[in-house]
Steps between C-alpha positions, in 0.01 A plus 500: 500500500400630155291288274155343484447219750250219465471144624584372153753761395738774607600710205556862406181588309228271361417776257810413298349167397393586148843639408653185641270276298605679176871446575442134602322442164794660316747264676281198417556571127866409554434192715363237259644199687321596825191565290511143364551362854204708619280345231607147607452588867148617427422160342680271749478702825825347647497744794136447601460591870868580548597808703810688376694787646705680237768735641604670180584833337147625451528590130301449187677171427434349842136606472472277189650217709235566769219473243650173368506351850137604549412343165641173636264513795734655760412760762795743517627767739768735374757703688807698391846343497670839508384823667564709190402271215119512522310666215207648694259493202565131453438433869171690468393299192568169675312614813206621293493166327464312825855401597631552850773761445739649759751732327570872488795653316734655756368306801733492800655181639233456768223523245686265267501221755147576620391451138675161488316390812168629362554292186595197703166519683367331185671185636666409173571160354758648271724809525640667189793688646746759369796529739379237755356755747170319524655154539734626775211683671301171501794313655562769762161638591216307336589132552134414554470526119757236418275191525274631221786595269554306175815699430638822356661639190780758490560761232840646587865403529512664841201299619641172373824570689302549825290191446797276426657627817180399686520157337865458604415596855215243506230754579311513168147372586352445155621451139596800287537521123781735392326667207794739474724216387284387210681548171202688361524735796867589569620480141246756395340684796827545687711581196279686255235624745738631768751619239245729333288601794791588731637750251147624431461580870836677520430710193143590615632604842795707376458574122874443461677390180664162539725532193851568607437434868684237702244260644612257775289187526538309825429133440505307171212260551213500255378844616853647486555353156185670371583839662860494365377404150240774485732768647764421240233504232416855598862611466623466859841370601429207729703370793392177677576405856470142622592257775445184294809415287296326229256788458787745510680305222177494300471882529858532378426273202187706426726802460455690829761635737496305824645628830423524873244757603764707685686546172183565300373761754716793377418427136124452501237758414209263568503196730237229471482210754356167402649242737237404762753571777551776755736796511636447149564868494637613836692776675835450325318517165301813583820673610678406172217608263512813293270794568151440367520122473157342457402183687210272412396149603348225290495236773190412693591651841630849576805352674756494220591868542592565867271802540537494878872553466452766230265685730754480783787645301294768325558847645166626380158324500347357190361750253235393251596641165201350304279194553707194598826696486676584834835669553742430790779754563827366636787694657684714246175562309485176306147394408368144471165453325277206600202399290174356630613471861724216391199286409420327173549794264307339211187488709553812713557740211357302203248222435718196549553233235316513169188289496628277219781375732284462807264291284741207534581556867136514604412205273746305710336630817149397390602154385717448812207585722288241319787249540513562877122420518544179301796389710367615836624267778754322273781758494781522752570813706772635270566740211409348160584604147206577272406166338665478156171432328365835626807690392493344151125556470540873580770528230285308249201729566712814474640389161149417383371841604790661312418304187835316503531132406801279589623156388402176675709189544426213263445156655849402368656800670322422829627140486852621427497726809378210717771267373856458625614265230548738208844658474768593250 
């Protein structure tokens, strides 16, 4: 396997560390909330002696989260949550600064899971997960770690879906905080971060003009809303596909055309999946698409586009046209273009979410980790929402960092809201 191997790290090239440090410092400029939390962590040391495994996209933003956890007293091991999302210079900087790091951009599936196990050798008290691969690995293969676990946090919609399924099945062995569901995460990270960075990835990979194109967005959750909004803002004609009647109605009221994928397939120039489900684009859709249709995924796993089926029906093997752009030829000469191997296009072909958005998400992660330490042994084995006081504090700090003041309730107003006796 390519890459430098050491007991404490497995990365591409430690010589990239200085370049990584420069980019991490640049991201920190746009992460003032996490910076304020880091200062408080340095004073109070709420994570003293705590071992944390962070399975994350190894980017400049997550590096700043890692430094914040260390400032709080934690020992951290870091592994990739996606084989193609690692920024190798960031991994090098973290390794050079003493973190255990197991991540190489482009690693195969075997290496991906080996890296998870190497990180788990730290014997964590807390897992910061992104897609629930580490939590499920602990439950399946590393159950000896469970007695020492305080709990886990989860960054993604996909991961929360898996964890709630584990809770329903009665197999979840420790508490989990659904950071993804915090208002200061999904309202902003999912909508504004995913909206901008998904289109950034598509444009970097293809250099196409979106204006005038028909963009089909599969899924109208917070990520889909952001993608549709940004695509329309760049001049695209947007079609939304949905299975949820309420979200479909919302998309209609927001001014988009809504239809089944099989009807959208012949119209679309670009298809973007953001559902968290499998086979959202399947054989009947491939066969109905126009020549040259472009497919990209914004969901966590590379399962939303049925690439196995596409490979089966292709009459010619994949041809790489440019980095992260592959062409499949179907019978009759029709070509289907797939970006980033069907993986998260914003991290495969671009740099992921802007740091100013991740500032709030990772502030929630840091504060939720400290909460798990404070509440260790008192939480049930289920999926929890981020405590409201953490969510509100993150929003307050973000407004403060932006120089924005808001009103406060007067004592009279507070009393009015507590009372049931006032009426017409």
